[in-house]
N, C-alpha and C positions, 0 to 999 in steps of 0.2 A: 504493499500501499504506499501510496506517495502522498505529497501535499497537494492533492488535487481537490478543487472544491466540490465536485459531484461524488468522488470517493468518501470525503469527509461527511458529506450530507447523508450518504447511504449508510455510512457506519452509525450514525446517529439514529437513523430510521430503524435499524436492526435491534437497537437496544430500547427505543420508546415508540413502537409502532403505532399504539392506540393513543398516545398522547396528542391533545390539539396542537397543530403546529401553525395554522394560518387562519385568520378570521377576516373577512372582506365585508365592508358595509358600502353599498352603493350611494354613497353621499357626495355631491347633490345628485339626486335621481329618484329612484323607487324607494331607497332604503332598505332593499332587499338585502339579506345576509347570506354569506356562504361560509361553511366551516369545514375544515379539512384536517384530518389527523395526519401525522407523518407518514403512515402507510398511504394513505389516500393521495397525499400531495405527491409521494414518490411515484405512485402507478401513473398519476396523472402527467408527470413530467416525462416518465417512459414513453407514454403514448405520443407526446409531441417529438421526442426525440427520435423515435422510430418511424414516425410519420415523415419527418424531414429527410432521414436517410433514405427511406423508400422513395421519396420524390425526387431524388437525385442531388440532394444538397450534400456535399462531401465533407468530411472531417478537415478542419483547416480553413474551410470557407466561411464567410461572414453573413450574419442575418441581422437586419435591423428590427428594433422595437420601437414602433412609432404608436405608442400607447398612453393612455392615462392610466393612473394606478388600478390595478386589479389582479385576481388571481392569475389571469392569463399571462400578465408579466412576469411575475416570479416563476410561474409553471414553465413559461418558454425558456427563461434563462436557465433554469435548472435542465430542462430538456435539451438546450443547446450544449451545456456543460457535460452532460452524460454521452451525448454524441460526438463530443470533441468539435462542435461546431462554434464558432467565435461569435458571442452576443455583442452587438453594438447598440448603444443608445441613440435614440433620435429625439431632438427636442421637438415636441409637439406644437410649439408656437412657430415654428419655422414656416416661412411662406414658401411657394414653389421655387424660386430661385435658389434659396438656401437649401433646400431639399435636393435639387440638382446637385449641387455641389457636394452635399454630404453623401448622397447615395454613390457618387462617382468616386469621391475621395476615398471613401471607406471600402470601395470594390464589394458593394453588397450584392449578394446574389438571391437573398431571400428577404422577404420583409412581412412582418406581422403588424397589421394596422388597424385602429379603430376607424369604423365606417364613417364617423363624424368628419375624419380628414380624407375622404375618398377624392373630393374635387382637387385638392392639392397633390395628392398622390399621383391622380390621372395626369395631370398637367406635367409632373415631373418625370413620369416613367419613360416617354420617349425619347429623353435625354440621358437615360440611364440604362443602356442596353445590357449591362451585365445582370440586372434584375430579371430572374426567370421563374421565381416561385414565390406567390403571395397568399397570404392567409388573412382573412378579415375577421374582426370581432365586431359582432353587431349585425344589423340587416343587411339584405342584399345591396351590393355596391354597385350602382351603374356606371359604365365607363370604364371599369377595372375587372379583368378576369382574375378572381380570387376564389380559392377554397374557403369555406366557413370553418371557423375555428372548432365548431362542434363536430363537422365531417372530418377535419384533420385529426381530432381526439379519438374519434369512433374507429378510424383507419389504422391507428397504430396499437401496437402490442402494449398491454400494461406491465409486462415482464421486463426485467433489466437486460441482460443478454447483449450488452454493447461491448465493443473491443476495448482491449486495456487502455487506461488512460496515463497521463503523465503530469507532473508538476510543472513541466515545460508547456503544457497547453495554455492557450493565450485567453486574455480577458481584455476587450477594448473598451476605455472609457472616453468618450468624445466630450471635450470640455470648451466651452465658448469663452470663458472668462469674461472680463468685462470690455475688452476691445479685440478686433481682430477676427479672422475666420476660425471656425471650430477646429480642433486639433485632436487626433485620435491617440491617446496615452495607451501604449501596448505594455500589458503587464504579463509575466509569467504568473500562473496562478499560485505557485509557491511564494513568490515574492509579495504578491497581493495578500495572501492569506497572512503572512507576518506583519508587512506595513500597514495594511489597511483594515484587517480583521483582528489585530492583537495577538496574532498566533494562538487563537483559540481562548485567551484570556486578557481582554483589553485592559483590565485593572490589576492584573496578577501577573505570575509567572507564566511565561509562554510554553507551549507543550515542547516536549523533547523528542516525540516521535507522533506520527499521524494517528497511530492507534490510540493514542492517549486522549484524544478528543472525545471518543465514544466511551472511553473508560470513565472520564470525569463526569460525563452525562449519567451513565449508569450509577456512579457513587452518589450523584447528587439528587436533588428533588426538583420539583416543578414550583411554580408561584411567581414567576417573573413574565410580564407582558410587556413587550416592546412596541411601541407606536411610533413608526417613522412617519412624520405628517408631510414633508416635502415630497414632490414628484419623484417616483422611482427612476424616472428618466434622468435625474442627477445621482452621480455616483453614491453620494452619502446615504441615501434611503435604502438603495438597494444593498449597500455594505452592511448597513445597520440591520437589515432583514436577515443577511447571512450570520451575522453575529448571534443573532437570536436563535437561528437554526441549529448553529454549532454549539449552543448552550443546550439545545433540546428544550428550548422554552417556546412560548407562544409569541407570534407576531401579528398584530393589527394593522389593517390599512384601510383608508378610505379612497375613493375615487378622486375627489379633490378636497382642499383645505377649506373647510366651512367651520369657523370657530365654535358656533352652538353645537355642531354635531360632533366636533371633537370631544368637548367637554361631555355629552351625553354618553360617548362612547367610554370615555375615561371612567365615569362613574358606574356605568354597566359592566364593563369588563374588568374592572379593577386594575387598569393600566398602572404599572409601576415606573415605566421608564419612557419619556417623550422625548424624541428628537424633532428639532426645528432649526429655523434660519433666523437668528437675531430678533430684533426688536418687530421686524416686518410681519413675523407670526406670534410672537410673545405679546405684543401689545393688543392684537385683536382678541387674544384669550382673556386678557385682563378687563378690557372693555365688556366683554360677555360675562364674566363673572361678577362684574360690578352692576350690570344692567339686567337683561333678560334671563341669565343663568345663575344669578345671585342664588346661594345655597346648594349649588352643586357640589356633591361630596367628591373632592379630590384627594382624601387622605391616603389613598392607596399609592399615590406618586411620591417616589423618593428620589427620583432625579429628572432634571430637565436639561438637556445638552444641545448647545448650538454649535452648529459648523457652518462656514461660509460667510458669517458676519458676527460680530460680537453684540451682546446684550449690554445696553446703556445702563449705568448705575441706577438712574430713575426707575427705568422699567423693571429692572432686578428688584428694587425695593418694593415696589408696587405688588408684584407677583408673589414675593415672600409674605408680605402681609396678608395676603389672601390664601396661600398654601404654605403655611410655615414649615411643613414637614420636608419640602421638597429641597433638594440640593441643586443650585443651578451651576453648570459647568459650560465655560467657553472653550470649545476645542480648536486647536490650531493645526491644519493640516491642508492637504490639496490633492487633486487628481493625480499630480505627479509625484506625491511623496507619501500619500496615505496619512497616518496620524503622527503628528510631531510633538504634541505637548498639550497641556491644560494651563489655562490662565491662573495667576496666583490670586490670593484672596485680595491683595491690596492693588489689583489692575482697576484701572479707571480713568477718567478724563485727565486728573491731575498728574498720574504717575505712568499713563500709557498702559497698552495692551501688554502686560508682563506675562510670560508663560515660562514654566519650568519644562525644559524640553528634554526628550529622552537622549541616550547616550550616542545616539546615531546622527543627533542634530548639531550643526555648528553655524555661526555667522561668519562668512568668509570673505575676502576681498574678491570682487567678481572678475578680475584679471589674473592675479597670481594664485588665487584658490587657497591662501594661506589664512589661518584664522586671525580676525582683526582683534586688536588691543580693546581693552574696556573702555567705552565711550566713543569709539569710532564706528562709523556706519559702514555695513556691509550687507551681504545678500544671505539670506537663510539658505543652508545646503543640507543635504541629507546624504548618507552613505549606506551601503549595505545592500537591503532588499529595496532595490528602486526599478522603474520601468525599464524596458529595452530601448525604448525612445518613442517618437511620434510617428505614427504609421505615414507612410508616404511622404515624409518631410525629413529628409537627411540634413538639410541646412539648419532648421530649428532644432534637430536633435543635437547637432554638433555645437550649438550655442549653449544648450541646456545641460547636456550630460558630458561629465568628464572622468578621466581616470586619474586617482592618486594615491600613492602608497599601496598600489596592487588592489585598490577597491574602486568600485564604480559609485559616482556620486551624481546627484541631481541639484542644479542649480535653480531655486525657486525665484519667482518674481518679487518676494517679499523683501523690503529693505528693513533692517534692524540694527540695534546695538546690543551690547552685553555689559551689565553692570559687574561690579567687583565680585558679587557673589555668585556669578555664572547665571543670573536671570536674564533672559532674552526679552527686549523690549521691541516689539513690532511696530514699525513706522507706518508702513502701508505698502501698497503696490508701487513699485519703481514707475511702472508705465503711468500711473495717474497723479505722479508728484508734480507739484506746481512750482514753477521757479518765479518768484515775486521779488524783484530787486536784487537778485543774486541770492536770495534765501529759499530754501527748500521748504515746502509745505506738503505734508501728507493729508489727503482728504478725511481719512478715517479719524484723525485726532480731532479735527474741527468739528467733523459730524457728532462725535461724542459730546463735545461742549454745547453745541447746538440742541441736541436732544435731552439735555438736562434742563432746558428752559420749560417752564410749566405750561406755555401755550403753544410749544412745538410737538406734534405728533410724530413727524418723520422729516428727515433732512438728507440731502446731498450736497457736496461741495465739488466745484469744478474751477479750473482756470480759465479766466477769459482775457484775450489779448489786451494789452494797455500800453499807450504810448509812452508812459513815463516808467512804469514798472516792468514792462515785458509782458506780465500777466497779473491780474489782481485776483484775489480770492473771492468767489461768488457763492452765496448759499441759496439753495433751491429748497424752500420750506413748505411742508404741508402742515396747516394749523390745526390744533386740536378741535373737534366739533364743540361749537358752543363757546370757544374761547375767543377773546379779542385778537384782533390781527396786529402781531408786533410790528413795530416800525424798525428800520435799519439801525436806528440809534439805540433801541431797546435791545436789539440782538447784539451790537457791539458792546453795550454796557455789561450785558450778561457775560459774554465770552472774554471780556478784558480781565476778569478774576481768575480765568482758566487757562487763558493762552498768552503766549508772547504777542507782542503789537503786530509783528508782521504777518501772523496767522489770522487776525481777525478779519471777518468777511467786510469787504469794501462795497459789495453790492448785494440786495436782498431780493429774491423773486419768490413770490407766493404762488404755489401751485395747487390746483385742486387736489391732486394726489400725486404721490412720488412713484415713478415708474420703476419697478423692479421685475425680475424673471419670476416664474411660478414658483421657484424654490427661494425667493426673498433676496436674491442677489442684486445688487446695485446696478442700474443702468446708466453708466457714467457717460456714455456717448449722448444719450438723450438729455441728461442734466446739462451737459456743455452746450448743446444746441439750444435749449431753453434760456440758458444764461446769456449767450451771445446774442441771441435774438431780442431779448429783453434790454440789451445794453445799446441797441443801435439808436 
């Protein structure tokens, strides 16, 4: 047995076949539920894996998942892994032109799609000639020849009987980031298991052998329910689901994020661990708990973890006042590195996003790749279990991955410093850094200060060309419902006690809503366009 995700899943199935593995609630939608035990999910994944092989999709070829959250998503990922077919996530917000790029760049030969996206899929297909097998989830899809998911399931054997697998089998995560075209991060499954899934124990000692995953499940009990609330199409939720499976515990998913329905499910299913993306998801939960869902029993929740965006101090305090038993964790990581560390207790607007990193993470000079001295700015890098590179992009791979001291490293886009105690202070993405009068300003730091203002619901920061300063700092702000609209002077006065003078916004734009991805990630391109347009 190797560190292959399908092998590890099957080993867990064999020790807890009758334990509930997956609960799906169709929100928003019918509210219908589906519940699968480990044995049932295993058989369902076998059916899809065999159908794909029987339909001519070969091991090593790529299948796209163009789906909302659902049983079909995780079932197909597992089926692909069992059949050694490479699963590739597709952002369901992409329009036709973006889909053409991704379908072609990823060399997709098969696609599982929600019929809600039929028009976009049909428009992209003529320019993606390698796509030869399509499976639809939902009603009949006009204009696209596709097998229904139900028929695909029915045609495949529920038994295993797949060829031997390897830890070298691949898993590709396409990441759009905040700028640029999406890139496919190629992971060996063994590396992803240790870097992204914590080696079978994200908060403890990683396993020493593959068999130990099932041994730990057999020796332990049930009682943990994971609830990844962001879209599965973003790596974090899929990886969180697999962490739950490798623990032999229960995973709950919704079709989409609806705060009131999330809280109803937390109460009904006794959810213990919620994962989300920063204030964009946590604040709506607070609003619901203070409003229509007041009195919801959230006492089962012991952890709320955020990835992709940090939770502001104000929002953290509000949530903890409502759910005092919950531990709030800001995780630091990326599609290119997996998990790097967790924010310290004293992280915040005044002291920055401070993280205790694992032993594989350093802050290095981006040119020499040598560790920076305390107080100097460098880029976060990780060694050991790192991806193979970017699919179909040797130039970007060469820029991002390097060899040092006999080990492979990945250079992340995050700029950071290190203090005397070894704590890493993350400044922000280098690509978003604003140069104003020769000083560097990282949007995340300013956004933290803005979101601590009592009238600010959400905020993004961007640089706007300025004849005097080169660029000036612009704040795009969404005002809290019912709150007075703050003036630029109000915002500046508030920030002045939290930020150096050159970081204080010189422009304020009030937006009806801050634009973010479905997972809550910032849309900095939009923020800059809005700020530049308002400055004319």
